FIMAR-337320 format. One record per residue (C-alpha): residue in one letter; y negated, z negated, x negated. Coordinates in steps of 0.25 Angstrom, whole numbers, padded with zeros to 4 digits, always signed. Layout:
AYZX ...
//
This chain:
M+0000+0001+0001 A-0013+0004-0005 H-0023-0007-0009 P-0034-0009+0000 H-0045-0007-0011 S-0038+0006-0013 L-0039+0010+0001 H-0055+0006+0001 E-0058+0014-0012 S-0049+0026-0008 V-0058+0027+0005 G-0070+0026-0003 I-0067+0036-0012 L-0060+0046-0003 G-0071+0043+0007 I-0082+0048-0004 S-0073+0060-0007 G-0073+0063+0008 G-0087+0061+0010 S-0089+0071-0003 L-0079+0082+0003 L-0087+0082+0015 L-0100+0084+0008 L-0094+0094-0002 V-0089+0102+0009 N-0102+0102+0017 N-0111+0104+0005 Y-0103+0115-0001 A-0101+0123+0013 S-0115+0121+0018 S-0125+0132+0017 P-0141+0130+0018 V-0142+0134+0031 K-0128+0128+0038 D-0121+0115+0035 F-0106+0115+0035 I-0104+0102+0041 P-0114+0099+0051 H-0123+0088+0049 T-0119+0079+0059 A-0104+0081+0056 L-0108+0078+0041 G-0115+0065+0044 I-0103+0059+0053 L-0094+0063+0042 L-0102+0057+0031 L-0104+0044+0039 I-0089+0043+0041 I-0087+0043+0027 A-0099+0034+0023 V-0092+0023+0032 L-0078+0025+0025 L-0086+0023+0011 A-0094+0011+0016 Y-0080+0005+0021 A-0074+0008+0007 G-0086+0003+0000 I-0086-0010+0008 C-0072-0013+0006 R-0072-0010-0010 S-0085-0019-0010 L-0077-0031-0005 S-0066-0028-0014 H-0078-0028-0027 A-0075-0012-0030 Q-0090-0012-0030 L-0094+0001-0037 F-0084+0009-0028 S-0091+0002-0017 S-0105+0004-0021 V-0101+0019-0022 C-0094+0020-0008 L-0106+0012-0001 T-0116+0021-0008 V-0109+0035-0004 S-0106+0028+0010 A-0122+0027+0012 L-0126+0040+0006 W-0117+0047+0016 C-0120+0038+0027 G-0135+0040+0026 S-0133+0057+0023 G-0124+0057+0035 L-0133+0051+0045 V-0144+0061+0039 H-0134+0072+0042 I-0132+0067+0056 L-0147+0066+0059 V-0148+0081+0055 G-0136+0085+0063 Q-0141+0078+0075 G-0156+0084+0074 V-0163+0071+0071 L-0166+0077+0057 Q-0168+0092+0055 P-0160+0100+0043 S-0173+0102+0036 E-0174+0086+0035 L-0161+0083+0028 R-0166+0086+0014 A-0177+0074+0018 S-0167+0065+0024 L-0156+0066+0014 V-0163+0067+0000 P-0169+0052-0001 G-0155+0046+0002 L-0148+0056-0007 A-0158+0054-0020 A-0155+0038-0017 F-0140+0040-0016 T-0140+0049-0028 L-0147+0038-0037 A-0137+0028-0032 L-0123+0035-0034 L-0129+0040-0048 V-0131+0025-0052 I-0118+0020-0046 G-0110+0032-0053 G-0117+0029-0066 V-0112+0014-0065 A-0098+0019-0061 I-0097+0028-0074 V-0102+0017-0082 V-0090+0007-0078 K-0081+0019-0078 K-0079+0022-0064 A-0077+0037-0065 V-0073+0039-0050 L-0085+0031-0044 F-0094+0038-0054 L-0090+0052-0050 I-0091+0049-0035 A-0105+0042-0037 F-0110+0053-0047 C-0106+0065-0038 I-0111+0060-0026 S-0124+0056-0032 L-0125+0071-0038 A-0120+0077-0024 C-0133+0069-0018 A-0141+0075-0029 H-0137+0089-0027 Q-0139+0087-0012 I-0153+0083-0013 A-0155+0095-0022 G-0148+0104-0012 L-0157+0098+0000 S-0171+0100-0009 A-0167+0114-0014 V-0159+0122-0004 G-0155+0133-0015 F-0148+0121-0023 G-0137+0121-0012 Q-0125+0110-0012 S-0115+0114-0020 A-0118+0104-0031 T-0117+0094-0020 A-0104+0099-0016 A-0098+0100-0030 N-0102+0084-0032 Y-0095+0081-0019 L-0083+0089-0024 L-0082+0080-0036 V-0083+0068-0028 C-0072+0073-0019 L-0063+0076-0032 V-0065+0061-0036 G-0060+0057-0024 V-0048+0066-0025 Y-0045+0060-0038 F-0047+0046-0033 G-0038+0049-0022 F-0026+0056-0030 G-0027+0044-0039 R-0026+0033-0028 L-0015+0040-0022 L-0008+0041-0036 S-0010+0028-0039 I-0004+0023-0025 I+0008+0032-0026 T+0011+0026-0041 H+0008+0012-0037 G-0005+0012-0046 K+0004+0018-0059 V-0004+0030-0060 E-0019+0029-0057 P-0029+0040-0061 P-0042+0034-0067 G-0052+0029-0058 T-0043+0028-0045 G-0038+0014-0047 L-0042+0002-0040 K-0049-0009-0048 K-0041-0021-0053 K-0044-0035-0047 A-0050-0038-0062 D-0058-0027-0061 L-0065-0030-0048 E-0067-0045-0053 T-0076-0039-0063 E-0086-0034-0053 Q-0096-0043-0047 N-0093-0048-0034 Q-0107-0049-0029 C-0106-0037-0019 S-0114-0027-0030 D-0109-0015-0023 A-0116-0018-0011 V-0129-0021-0019 S-0127-0008-0025 V-0125-0001-0012 C-0139-0009-0006 L-0146-0004-0018 V-0142+0009-0015 M-0147+0008-0001 N-0161+0003-0006 L-0161+0015-0016 L-0159+0024-0003 S-0169+0017+0005 A-0179+0018-0006 S-0176+0033-0009 V-0178+0036+0006 L-0192+0029+0006 A-0196+0034-0008 C-0194+0049-0005 P-0205+0050+0004 L-0215+0045-0005 L-0210+0054-0017 G-0210+0066-0009 V-0196+0068-0008 V-0196+0069+0008 P-0208+0070+0017 R-0207+0056+0023 L-0197+0046+0028 S-0189+0051+0040 V-0179+0049+0050 G-0169+0056+0040 H-0170+0044+0031 V-0166+0034+0041 P-0151+0036+0038 W-0153+0033+0024 L-0161+0021+0027 W-0152+0014+0038 T-0139+0018+0030 A-0146+0010+0018 G-0148-0002+0028 V-0134-0001+0034 F-0128-0002+0020 Q-0137-0013+0016 L-0133-0021+0028 G-0119-0019+0026 M-0120-0022+0011 C-0127-0036+0017 V-0113-0040+0022 L-0107-0037+0008 F-0117-0046+0002 Y-0114-0057+0011 R-0099-0055+0008 A-0103-0057-0006 M-0111-0069-0003 D-0124-0063-0008 T-0134-0068+0003 L-0146-0062-0006 A-0140-0048-0007 A-0137-0048+0007 T-0151-0053+0012 F-0158-0043+0002 Y-0151-0031+0007 G-0152-0035+0021 F-0166-0034+0019 T-0166-0021+0014 A-0157-0016+0025 I-0169-0020+0034 L-0178-0012+0026 R-0169+0000+0027 F-0168-0001+0041 A-0182-0002+0043 E-0185+0011+0034 G-0175+0019+0042 Y-0182+0014+0055 S-0195+0018+0050 A-0190+0032+0046 L-0183+0034+0060 L-0197+0032+0066 S-0201+0044+0060 F-0192+0052+0068 Y-0200+0047+0081 S-0214+0050+0074 I-0216+0034+0074 Q-0224+0029+0062 P-0219+0015+0059 F-0228+0003+0056 S-0224-0007+0047 P-0230-0022+0052 V-0233-0031+0040 P-0227-0044+0044 F-0212-0040+0042 P-0212-0033+0027 A-0220-0044+0022 V-0210-0055+0028 F-0199-0046+0021 S-0206-0045+0008 V-0205-0060+0007 L-0191-0060+0011 F-0188-0050+0000 S-0196-0058-0011 I-0189-0071-0007 L-0175-0063-0007 A-0179-0057-0022 V-0181-0070-0028 F-0168-0077-0023 S-0160-0064-0027 C-0165-0066-0041 Q-0154-0076-0041 K-0144-0064-0042 S-0152-0056-0052 L-0167-0054-0056 V-0167-0038-0054 E-0161-0041-0040 G-0173-0050-0036 L-0184-0040-0042 Y-0177-0029-0035 Q-0179-0036-0023 L-0193-0038-0026 S-0195-0023-0023 F-0192-0025-0008 V-0204-0035-0007 A-0212-0024-0012 Y-0207-0015-0002 C-0208-0023+0010 I-0223-0026+0005 A-0225-0011+0005 I-0220-0011+0019 A-0230-0022+0024 A-0241-0016+0017 Q-0240-0001+0022 P-0240+0000+0039 Q-0231+0013+0038 G-0221+0006+0029 F-0209+0014+0025 F-0218+0027+0026 Q-0229+0024+0016 G-0229+0026+0002 G-0230+0011-0003 T-0217+0007+0004 Q-0210+0022-0001 G-0215+0018-0015 V-0210+0004-0015 Q-0196+0010-0011 G-0197+0020-0023 A-0198+0009-0032 I-0186+0002-0025 F-0178+0015-0027 V-0179+0013-0042 L-0176-0002-0041 S-0165+0001-0033 A-0158+0011-0042 G-0160+0002-0054 M-0154-0010-0046 L-0142-0001-0042 L-0140+0002-0056 I-0138-0012-0060 T-0132-0018-0049 T-0121-0007-0050 F-0119-0007-0064 N-0118-0022-0064 M-0109-0022-0052 V-0098-0015-0061 S-0101-0017-0075 T-0097-0028-0084 T-0111-0026-0092 M-0123-0031-0083 I-0136-0026-0082 P-0146-0038-0083 T-0151-0041-0069 G-0158-0055-0072 Q-0147-0063-0067 G-0148-0078-0069 C-0164-0077-0070 F-0165-0084-0057 K-0155-0094-0061 A-0162-0098-0074 L-0175-0099-0067 V-0170-0108-0055 A-0165-0117-0067 K-0178-0120-0073 I-0184-0123-0060 Q-0181-0138-0057 G-0177-0142-0044 L-0170-0129-0041 T-0155-0126-0042 L-0149-0114-0039 R-0137-0114-0030 A-0124-0109-0037 H-0118-0096-0031 D-0108-0102-0022 K-0101-0096-0011 E-0098-0108-0004 L-0113-0107+0001 H-0109-0096+0008 A-0095-0101+0013 P-0091-0098+0026 H-0093-0108+0037 L-0082-0103+0046 G-0074-0090+0047 Y-0069-0081+0036 S-0083-0077+0030 K-0086-0072+0017 Y-0100-0070+0018 A-0114-0077+0014 D-0124-0082+0021 A-0133-0074+0029 E-0144-0083+0034 V-0153-0078+0023 L-0153-0064+0028 G-0153-0069+0043 H-0165-0078+0042 A-0173-0067+0034 C-0171-0057+0045 S-0176-0067+0055 V-0189-0068+0046 L-0189-0053+0046 A-0188-0052+0062 A-0197-0063+0065 F-0209-0057+0057 A-0207-0042+0060 V-0208-0046+0075 T-0221-0052+0073 A-0227-0038+0071 T-0234-0033+0083 V-0232-0019+0089 G-0245-0017+0096 D-0248-0003+0101 R-0238+0004+0091 N-0224+0009+0095 P-0214-0003+0093 L-0205+0006+0086 S-0216+0010+0076 V-0218-0004+0071 L-0207-0008+0060 V-0202-0021+0067 L-0190-0015+0074 P-0181-0014+0061 W-0185-0027+0056 V-0182-0035+0068 V-0170-0027+0072 V-0164-0025+0059 A-0167-0038+0051 G-0169-0047+0063 G-0157-0041+0071 G-0147-0033+0063 L-0147-0041+0050 Q-0146-0055+0057 L-0134-0050+0065 L-0129-0047+0051 C-0132-0061+0047 G-0125-0066+0060 S-0113-0059+0057 V-0113-0064+0042 A-0115-0078+0048 F-0104-0078+0059 A-0094-0073+0048 R-0097-0085+0040 G-0094-0094+0053 K-0109-0098+0053 T-0109-0097+0068 F-0124-0103+0070 E-0130-0094+0059 S-0123-0081+0066 T-0127-0085+0080 V-0141-0086+0075 F-0142-0073+0067 T-0135-0065+0078 L-0144-0069+0090 Y-0157-0068+0083 G-0152-0055+0077 V-0149-0050+0092 M-0162-0055+0096 W-0170-0049+0085 A-0164-0036+0087 V-0167-0036+0102 W-0181-0040+0102 G-0184-0031+0091 L-0178-0019+0098 T-0185-0025+0111 R-0199-0026+0105 Y-0200-0016+0094 G-0189-0005+0100 G-0199+0000+0110 L-0192-0008+0122 Y-0202-0020+0123 S-0211-0014+0134 E-0199-0011+0143 T-0191-0023+0142 R-0201-0034+0142 G-0198-0043+0153 F-0187-0051+0161 H-0175-0045+0155 V-0180-0047+0140 A-0183-0061+0143 V-0169-0064+0149 G-0163-0058+0136 I-0172-0066+0127 M-0169-0079+0135 S-0154-0077+0132 F-0158-0076+0117 M-0166-0089+0119 L-0154-0095+0126 F-0145-0092+0114 N-0155-0096+0103 C-0157-0110+0110 L-0142-0112+0108 V-0144-0107+0093 T-0156-0117+0091 V-0147-0128+0096 A-0136-0125+0086 A-0147-0125+0075 L-0149-0139+0077 F-0136-0142+0071 L-0138-0133+0059 N-0152-0136+0053 V-0166-0136+0055 A-0169-0123+0049 W-0159-0116+0059 F-0165-0124+0071 V-0179-0120+0068 Y-0174-0105+0066 A-0168-0105+0079 F-0179-0112+0086 T-0190-0103+0081 F-0181-0091+0085 Q-0181-0097+0099 L-0198-0096+0099 I-0196-0081+0096 L-0187-0080+0108 I-0196-0087+0116 S-0208-0078+0112 F-0199-0065+0115 L-0196-0071+0129 L-0211-0073+0131 D-0214-0060+0126 A-0203-0053+0136 V-0210-0060+0148 G-0224-0057+0143 S-0229-0071+0141 L-0229-0072+0127 P-0241-0080+0120 Y-0249-0072+0111 G-0243-0075+0096 Y-0232-0084+0099 D-0223-0074+0096 I-0227-0070+0083 G-0229-0085+0080 V-0214-0089+0083 T-0209-0077+0076 I-0217-0081+0063 I-0211-0095+0064 F-0197-0090+0066 G-0200-0080+0054 L-0205-0092+0045 V-0192-0101+0049 S-0183-0089+0047 F-0190-0087+0032 Y-0188-0103+0029 C-0173-0101+0032 F-0172-0087+0025 L-0178-0094+0012 A-0170-0108+0015 H-0157-0101+0015 I-0160-0092+0003 F-0165-0103-0005 N-0154-0114-0002 S-0143-0103-0004 T-0150-0101-0019 F-0154-0115-0024 Q-0145-0127-0022 S-0158-0136-0023 P-0168-0138-0017 Q-0164-0132-0003 M-0174-0127+0007 L-0173-0136+0020 V-0166-0132+0032 G-0164-0144+0038 K-0152-0153+0043 P-0145-0150+0058 L-0154-0156+0068 V-0142-0161+0076 K-0129-0165+0069 L-0116-0166+0075 S-0102-0171+0069 G-0095-0160+0063 V-0106-0150+0063 G-0110-0143+0049 G-0095-0144+0044 G-0097-0158+0039 A-0100-0155+0025 D-0111-0166+0024 V-0101-0176+0029 C-0089-0174+0020 P-0086-0165+0009 H-0083-0150+0012 V-0079-0144-0001 P-0074-0130-0004 A-0059-0129-0005 R-0059-0119-0017 K-0065-0128-0026 A-0055-0138-0034 T-0066-0148-0034 S-0067-0148-0019 V-0053-0150-0018 Q-0052-0162-0027 Q-0064-0168-0019 I-0056-0168-0007 A-0044-0173-0014 E-0052-0186-0018 I-0057-0187-0004 M-0042-0187+0001 K-0038-0196-0010 N-0048-0207-0005 G-0042-0207+0009 G-0051-0195+0015 I-0046-0183+0023 C-0050-0169+0022 G-0050-0155+0028 M-0042-0145+0019 P-0040-0130+0021 T-0026-0125+0021 D-0018-0112+0023 T-0020-0113+0038 V-0031-0122+0043 Y-0039-0134+0038 V-0032-0148+0039 L-0036-0163+0037 V-0029-0169+0025 A-0028-0182+0021 A-0019-0188+0007 C-0005-0193+0012 N-0007-0204+0000 R-0019-0210+0009 P-0013-0214+0022 D-0027-0218+0027 A-0032-0204+0026 V-0020-0199+0033 T-0022-0208+0044 K-0038-0204+0044 A-0033-0190+0046 Y-0024-0192+0056 K-0035-0200+0064 V-0046-0190+0062 K-0037-0179+0067 K-0035-0186+0079 Q-0020-0183+0077 A-0011-0182+0089 E+0002-0189+0087 D+0010-0175+0089 R+0001-0168+0079 P+0004-0176+0065 M-0001-0174+0051 S+0007-0165+0040 L+0010-0168+0026 W+0005-0157+0016 I+0010-0156+0001 S+0004-0147-0010 S+0018-0142-0015 I+0032-0147-0013 K+0030-0155-0027 Q+0022-0166-0018 L+0036-0169-0011 E+0042-0171-0026 P+0043-0186-0023 V+0051-0185-0010 R+0060-0173-0013 R+0072-0180-0014 L+0069-0185+0001 L+0068-0170+0006 S+0078-0160+0008 P+0080-0149-0002 L+0081-0138+0007 L+0067-0143+0014 L+0061-0144+0000 D+0066-0130-0004 F+0060-0124+0010 M+0047-0131+0006 E+0046-0126-0007 A+0049-0111-0002 A+0039-0113+0010 W+0027-0119+0003 P+0016-0118+0001 S+0014-0111+0015 S+0009-0114+0029 I+0022-0120+0032 S+0024-0134+0037 M+0036-0141+0036 V+0041-0153+0046 I+0051-0161+0038 P+0058-0175+0042 R+0049-0187+0039 G+0056-0196+0029 P+0053-0208+0019 W+0048-0196+0009 M+0034-0197+0016 D+0031-0211+0011 T+0029-0206-0004 F+0016-0198+0000 G+0008-0212+0003 L+0006-0211+0018 G+0010-0225+0021 D+0007-0227+0036 A+0000-0214+0038 A+0013-0207+0037 K+0014-0208+0052 H+0003-0198+0055 I+0010-0187+0046 G+0022-0180+0055 T+0030-0186+0064 P+0039-0198+0063 Q+0051-0188+0061 S+0044-0176+0054 I+0032-0172+0045 A+0026-0159+0042 I+0024-0155+0027 R+0016-0143+0021 N+0013-0137+0009 P+0000-0129+0012 D-0002-0115+0005 C-0015-0117+0003 S-0021-0121-0012 V-0032-0130-0008 A-0023-0138+0000 T-0012-0138-0011 H-0023-0142-0020 L-0028-0153-0013 I-0014-0159-0009 N-0011-0158-0024 M-0022-0168-0026 V-0020-0176-0016 G-0006-0177-0013 P+0002-0173+0000 I-0009-0174+0011 A-0007-0177+0028 V-0013-0165+0035 T-0018-0162+0048 S-0026-0150+0055 A-0042-0153+0053 N-0045-0153+0068 P-0043-0163+0079 T-0029-0162+0086 G-0030-0152+0097 E-0041-0143+0091 A-0040-0130+0084 D-0038-0129+0069 T-0048-0130+0059 T-0050-0117+0051 H-0063-0120+0043 H-0068-0132+0034 N-0080-0134+0044 Q-0071-0137+0056 V-0065-0149+0048 F-0076-0158+0049 A-0081-0152+0062 K-0069-0155+0069 L-0065-0168+0061 G-0078-0174+0058 K-0083-0184+0048 K-0069-0191+0046 V-0066-0179+0037 D-0068-0183+0022 G-0069-0169+0016 V-0066-0155+0020 L-0061-0144+0010 C-0067-0131+0014 D-0061-0117+0013 G-0067-0111+0024 P-0060-0103+0036 S-0044-0106+0036 P-0036-0095+0031 E-0026-0096+0043 N-0028-0102+0057 I-0012-0103+0059 A-0006-0116+0057 S+0006-0118+0048 T+0020-0116+0051 V+0028-0128+0054 V+0043-0128+0051 D+0052-0139+0056 C+0061-0143+0043 T+0066-0156+0049 K+0079-0149+0051 I+0079-0141+0037 E+0093-0146+0031 T+0100-0141+0044 G+0095-0128+0039 H+0086-0125+0051 I+0070-0126+0051 G+0061-0124+0063 F+0046-0122+0067 F+0036-0130+0074 R+0025-0120+0072 V+0025-0105+0067 G+0010-0105+0060 R+0006-0096+0048 I+0020-0094+0042 P+0029-0086+0050 K+0043-0092+0055 S+0051-0080+0049 K+0044-0083+0035 V+0048-0099+0036 L+0062-0096+0039 Q+0064-0086+0028 I+0058-0096+0018 F+0069-0106+0024 E+0080-0096+0024 E+0078-0093+0010 V+0078-0108+0006 Q+0091-0111+0013 M+0097-0099+0006 R+0093-0105-0007 H+0100-0118-0003 R+0113-0112+0001 H+0114-0104-0012 G+0111-0119-0019 Q+0098-0115-0024 T+0091-0128-0020 N+0080-0134-0028 P+0086-0140-0039 A+0075-0152-0037 F+0082-0156-0023 E+0097-0155-0028 D+0097-0170-0031 D+0093-0173-0018 V+0100-0187-0017 H+0090-0192-0005 L+0093-0179+0005 S+0102-0188+0013 E+0092-0199+0015 I+0081-0190+0019 Q+0091-0184+0029 R+0095-0196+0034 D+0079-0201+0037 T+0078-0188+0044 S+0090-0186+0051 F+0085-0192+0064 V+0075-0182+0065 M+0084-0170+0063 E+0093-0176+0075 D+0081-0177+0083 A+0077-0163+0080 A+0091-0158+0083 E+0092-0165+0096 S+0079-0160+0101 R+0083-0146+0098 R+0098-0147+0104 G+0092-0147+0117 S+0085-0133+0114 G+0098-0127+0108 N+0090-0124+0095 S+0095-0129+0081 T+0081-0126+0075 P+0068-0130+0078 S+0058-0119+0085 T+0044-0119+0086 V+0038-0131+0094 S+0024-0135+0099 P+0014-0139+0090 E+0013-0152+0097 Q+0028-0156+0091 S+0025-0151+0078 P+0023-0162+0067 V+0011-0154+0060 L-0003-0150+0064 R-0009-0137+0066 N-0011-0136+0050 
//
């Protein structure tokens, strides 16, 4: 079977080859007066191939094949933008004579971008990627020449795409040959990277940074070309390029959150907003509408960019300086009423074009090369070290540890609050007598306040942060609806009772959000409360009773509160001390907040954390612990007081006794002569695993120091014993000794599947929690009845994670060894076997009597109430 990484790489290379073949045929067979493939059909086919390439690029990005991912995503953006332009021509939105002005700015950007990526590929000896990137770059350059001079023709473009097709054929043949020969024959350049090679690449989503820089290069090229006279003006034909750049940058934001890079996600979220605003301005030209850029929004945007640039210096000084260029860009937009159509703004974009090309070269080279181009890393850290009172927070993924769920994303609060700032200050602009569509507010409110907040809400939801997800989703919908209503030309038609009813519904939901914020902190409460004031202004405006200046006043207040939240989150995630105040919960309930401030909540993957929990248990504490199934509550067997405490905290029902866990069968060494050799061999063959074994109770339990607390473990006749298949649990048991275990939830409630639920369910009586995020399995262990194992039979009280057939197979193999005399030598001299059989004979007789009535010689599955173990 082919490796999934091989599949993704094959899809990428063959997708590029397929697109190149399509363009090869079209360029070779077309004439100046007639295209071989109609524009609409060509555009749709390019879009389909672009989607496949984006899929391959993202999949390879997640597996850290970063240069290949950069090539795939860059080519995908190229064909997505050009495909949309061809569709516009085919549908009559653009005239064929406008094709040159529409395609040249985008093709110029990708010519340079692919040339840079190809140059880096040849430096690091990636011949296949070099040929692909370099040939497509030359194809774009020749296509520009063909569009600019009709006599040049498109044969050179077709020849370059032919080379790409040949490279694809070579790669496909090499992969096929490698699969057929099981890797023994592998032509150069067609093999997958070894794991060791992948580990040498940076695991900071640098390929996504490269793609985002290409998108900035694309946008700068589109806006600088009118200034340089390459195209007459910014037009509707440039919208596909600009919005393609915006969509790709939003997609890369998700990858940045996966890479725990909040700063990069925020910055390229900001630039995506600019791409959509630029495209919106170009779109207005199609309707002969002259855009007007109000001052408040770009000025506020420049402040946010400047703060982000300062904090981004902790990654590298070069990156912080690069982001400062967007501060100048926003100031240029604010200084000129027609924004993107005026020379000052376009001139700044020309400078950004040069800077983006340099950043692309540096980022791509450092991504794959062992020799690094200096970028000023460590300067920020050195400066902070000299400032007394400031302590830089170490890069720790625990800062972004998921609250619930299986998330691997960073916090999105920085971008979410920044979007609220942008949307709030954007709606302070007045339309006056102008066409509402002409005032550049709609993209700021709908894209920033709406689209990006919905993205932040999705990330928060994936992290299990229910409150933050609800807030960003609710506010994102409200900004989008209100922005489209007020600045989308629908305002005068829809004002009245129906709009008021809708706003009242939002107000009701926000009341619930405001109440919930009382349990979080003061900052969130003020944030939700001030948004309620904005909703009131929307309501008063809808019914025609808005006091003069009220809406602008409360919007500015909300914008300032959002700005403080933005600054607090980015500051507190950067510095360990001091911390900007966000306040404590105004209302505190038992169990709310996970209890981290009441008892230690420590990460399970750290050896020091396991040692800390072990010390707590040795001192008589009870703790929550992750396992191979769900979270459990544990106490050391040699501390009878702790076992009794755990039993009482759990409010254990008499028919749900505790079980005994060991880290390995070696912990039964002191009592091995009191146990059956067959049972011990079965244990050794089946463990560690999610199998609990119910065995006869006997005097062997006295060796664990349980004392009077032994009555809480098992029933008077039997107990359940288990060796979990969990490294954290076994390490803890090694340090503490055998432990008494029960599920970490009150009897009758659902299982505990996350460390935050342990304290919430059991309260302050828990002395510590070993945190490991969500449980790997929500299925309980398999409970095997071994009370009659000497008769050659086992039964099942419950079939859980390990199937019945697997358990029976293991038992049959152990029995087979015993029949051939292959018993464990340690158990051959078992002089005390008769004693344990005598102690447990009454259990077997009772069990036999109970089964004679049913006609079964072996136990079958019974109800959980009859099982001597819990749901762990």
